[in-house]
N, C-alpha and C positions, 0 to 999 in steps of 0.2 A: 299438528302443525309443522312445519323446520325449525330449528334452535340453531341454526348455523347463521350469519350474516349471510355468506355467500347466494344464500338459496331463499330469503327471504328473511332472517331471522332478525331480531334487534341486535344491532353493533354493543361489542362491553364499551369501547370507547370511541362514539360516533365525534367527540367533538378534536382529535386526532393529537396530533405532536408537538407540540413548537415548530417554528421557521428554520431553516436553516439558509442562508448563511444570517448568522447578527449583524445588526447594522444599525447605529445610532447617527446625531448630530455631527459624533468625531469625524466618519467616515466620511459625509458631507463636503465638510470643511477641509478636511484631509486634501479629497480630491480636486474641493475648489481652488487650492490654495496651486495646486499642480498646475491647474488650467491656466490660472490670472498668471500663473510663473513663466507660460511656454514653453518650460523644458518639459516636454513628454517623453520625448525619447532614450534609449535606455545608454547615449554615447552624450559624453564619453564616459567610459564604463568604470567603476560603476555611478550609478546616477546620485545623489544625495539620499532618497530615502532607499535607494536599494543597498547604499553604505549603512546604512541606520537598520534598516533590519535585519541585513545580514550580522552587524555590531549584534543585536538584544538576542536573534535566536541561536549564533553558536554561544553564546555565554548561556543562555538559558538550555542548551542542550551538552554544554561544556568542552566543546569543538577549539583549535583553535580560531580557524578560518572557514567562511562561508564562503560560497559563490550563488549570485541568484542567477537565475537564466528564467528560459522562454517555457517550460514543463518538466515535467516527470520523469519524460520519457528520456529527452538528451541529457539530463544531468546523467544517465546510466553512457550513454553513446559517451556523453565529453569525460566522462571519468576514467573509461577506456584507453581512450585515445589519450589522455594525459600519462597512463600505466604504460602507453607502448603497446598497447595490445593491437593485432590486427588479423590480416590475413594470415590462415598457415597456425593461426592460434585457437583454443578452443578455451569454452568458458563454461562452466556446471552450474545449471541454475533447478530450480525445482519445477514439479509437473501441475501445480496449484497457485497462479499465480494470473495476474493481468498478464495480456499478451505482450504488453513492454517490456519483461524481465528478458524475453527471447527474442524478440525483433532488435534492441540493443546491440548483443555481441553483432548481428548480422548487419547492422546499420554502422559500428568501426569497421566491418570487414572476415570478421574470428565466425567460427562455428558454435552455437548454443548448446551443449549436451545436456540435456533433459532428463533428471532422475525425480524418483517418486518422493514423496512424505512423509512422515514416521504417522503412523494412527492414532496419538496419545494428543499432537499437537495440530500435524498437517501441515508443518513446516518441515523446508529439507533434511531427507533424511542423512546426516554425517556417514554411515555404513556405507552407504550408496556413491555418496560424494565421494570418498577414498577408495569403492570400487571402481569410479568412470575415471579415476586421473590415470592419464598419459603422457607419453614425453611433451605433448604438444599441447596438455592443458598450462593454461597461465592464471588462471582466476578463478574463484568459487562468488556466485549473488547470491547472499541466502536473503529468504524476503521473509520478515517480518510480519506475520498474515494477522489480520483481527486485533484479539486481547494479545496474542501469543508473539513471542520472539524466539527466532532460532535458536538453536543452541552454537551459542558465541563462545563457549568455553571449547567444544569439542569442534565446530568450524576451522577457530581459529591457532589448536593445535595441530591439525591437518595441513592448512596452509603454511604453518612453519615450519612443518615437515616436511612438504613437498615445496618451499617456496614459492608458495605461490599467493598473488594480491586479492583482498577480501573488499565490495564492493556492498555494503550492505542495503537495500531495497527495504527504504521505512517510508513506503508512500501512506503505512498504516501507521507507522508508530512515531508522530510528533509528540514529544514530551519523555517516550519509556527511558526504563534507564535498565539495564543489567547490572550488578552488582557495586550500583551506583556511579554507573558510567554510561553517559546519552548512549541513547540507540545512535547509532551513525559513527560514534565517534570512537570504536573498536577496531573497525579496518581499516582497510586505507584509505576510505572513500562511506559516506553516506548519501544515498538517494531519496531527498523527499519532493510529491508533490504538492500541489498548492492548486490543483482540478477544484472545482465548485463542491463536488461533495466530500474533499478533506475537512479535516478538523482545523486545519490553519489554510482560510485560503482567500483568494484574490479573484477567484473566478478558474486562473490560468496561474500558472508558474512553476518553477519548478529551484530547488537549493540541493548543491551539493555542499556537505561538511567535510572535513578532512582538517589532521593536526601535522599534516607534512609541507611545510612553508612553499619546493619545489611544486609540487604535485596541485598547491593552489594558484598559485602563479600561473602556470602550464595551461590550467581550467582554463582561470578569466581571459588567457590569451585565445583561446580556442571560439570561445565565444565571442570573442570579439574580432572576428574577421580575421584571427590571428597576427595582432599588431603585440606589441610586447608589452606586458604590465605597466611598466615604467620607459616613459617619454624615451629617455637618454638611454635607452638601454636595445640591443641588436639581436633580441632572444625570440625571433617570430617563429610562430607552428602556422600548423595548415589546419584554418579555421574557418568560422561560416559568422554568419551574424543569428545567434542564440540570444543575444541581451533580452531583459525583460523592460518593458516601457514603466515610466515614474507613476504611472496611472495604477497600476498594479502595485507596486511597490509600496506605494503610499497606506491603500488599503493593507498591506500585511501586516505594514508597523502598526498601523493601530489594531487590525486583527490580534497583534502579539501583547496588547498589553490585557484584552481578555482572557488568553490563554491561559496562564496560571489555574485560575477558577473555575474555568471550564472543564479542564484536566481533571482537578480536586474532585468537582459535583459530578463529572463521568464517574469518575472512583469506587465515591461513596454508595452511585445509586446501583451501580454494578455489583457490588457486595451484596445487597439487597436484593439482587434479580437472583443470584448465586441461589442464595439460601432457599431461595423460593421454586426453582425452576426445577431447580431439580431434585424435587417432586413429584414431576408428574410423568409417566408412565410414557416411558419409550421415548425419553429423553439424557443423553449422556453432556455432560460440561468437561470441559478440560482441565484438568490436573493446574492450582496454581504451581508455577516454578517459581522458589524462595529468592531463585539468583534476581528476578525482575521487582527491583525494588523501588521501581515511577511505575504506577498502572498506568498507562492510557493509549487508547485506542480507537481507532476508526469507527469501525463495525464492531458489534459483539459476535460471535461467531459460535453457533452448539451445531450437534448434532441430532439429526433423529433417526430412529427403528421407523422405517416405510412399515412394517408388518405391526404395529401398535397403533399407528395412525390408520387400521386398515387398508393398507398396500401402497398407501399414495406417498410418493415422491416427496421430496421439498419443494418442489415448485409447484403444487397442488397445495401444499399447505401453507405455501407461501401465499398464493391468490386466495385462500380463503382468510390472513393473517391480516392481508387490506383492506378484505369488505369487513370485517371486525374492528377496521381503525386503527391496525396496530401493524408498523410500516417494518415487511419481510422480504429479504432477497438472498435470491441465491449467488448471484455475482458469475463466479470465474468456474467453468465448467476445465476437465482436465486438458492438457494442451494437446492430449491424443483428439479431441472431441470439441473441438474449440474453435468458432466458427472463424475469429478474427484472428490467427494463428494461420497465415497462408502464406508458409516460405516461397512454395513454389510459383507463387504471382511474382515475387521481388525482382527476378531475372538480375539476382546479385550474384555474384563469377561463386563466390561460399556455396547458395542456394542449387545450383547446377553442379560445381562438384560435387557434393555431398545431398544430393537430390534424394536417395532412400534413406541414407541416417535423418533424413528433414521433413518425412513424409509419415503424416500425423496417421495416415491409418495401418503404418506398420509398426506405430507405437502401444507400450502396453504401461499403464499404470497403476494396479490395484488400487492402491488409497486413495489415489488423487480421484479416478473415475468413484468409486462408491461416495465418497465425500461431493464430489460437484455436481453430479447427476442424483443422487436417493438423498442424499444426509443433510448436505449440511445447512444451514438458515443463519441467515445475518440477518442480524436487528441492528437498526441502523442508532446514528449518537445520540439522535434526537429523545430517544427511549429514554434515554439515562437521562438529560433534562428537564423532566417535569416530573420530578418529588417522585418520594416514593408511589405514591399513588400511580404514578407513572408508568412503574417496573412494574409493581402489583397489576395495572391493569393489562399491561405486556405477558403476565404469564397465565393471568384467569386465560386471554385470550387463547393461545397456546392450549393450556387443558382442555376447555370446552371444545376443542375442534376436535382435541384425542379423544375426548369422551363421547362424541356423536361424529367417532370418525365414519360410519354405517352412512351420512349424508353426504360426501366427498364422490365426487366423480371423477375415478380413478382414470387418470390418463399415461399414456407408455411415454418413458424419458425417452 
């Protein structure tokens, strides 16, 4: 008789986990109010709900200014443009992230320079960042991945030494703090996504945070077709319509009311998860960085040793986890093996001029490749909103798969 649910055995958690996104009558009332108002769009920018959310989120993260816009990809593009970065410039990004991190510099006209990540955290390797800097480098985009944050002490030291801008990719890091400072408030800009799966969501949307008033005004202008932030001024930019509508903004304002409790709940249950999951053979949890002073995360990432799972890769283990009723994902492949990263199809001048440097087939990122293709497993946020039993079931499912790894059908990555 098979033991694993993927082969017909009984699943560990047939009831599954809480649904996402969370909603209640407050969301319905907020959307209804927008519908009845007739003010559905994002113009004038920001709309009242957008402004309300910007104020609440910036206060929570500890920034001075927030700019809400269409999504968490254009946030990075807008940040680069607001900083005056474009044609002929280079922007250093990590090899293990969503394709948007490398796309954004190209959309601004710049060249993404991709470097590998550290073995300990799978965030951008500061030593490789510094080695990649040339006279054309203008910015670094560290990505806070899963429950980890990039080493912002090192990144900021490097940035100051070489007079570079820093744009934090915080799509996973709503609520995180580094030495008491909110993620996205340490560099020149912090970029957040509000896409459907993110832990502060309206289905779509993105926010830029900054402590620089001039940069904030420029970003507001860029997303509002280039209009000056104040009508009495003549400070135009070359912009486009990247505004977010009031229906989405209203949902974000309500989601912000729930957010602090959800952050604390996930963090408490993740601590219990770590106490247990580190005892599963073949599992490596990443060390806690004491500089992360408020822990918040999109998904929780750990590493498996495929040899301890009968040679199965992370894709196979995640499929088996799903059959056990535990949502697990691989998410990001390395940029060298990422189907979504197709710079040659863009026809952008930067892609044509630097075709060799942007050819994934000519890239090699050993740590990111091992993580993305064999080792990384992302446990979704709802695993940590199901109480202690929820995380205990998730750990038991992983341990069960490891114990019965001989039942797995091993496929090539």
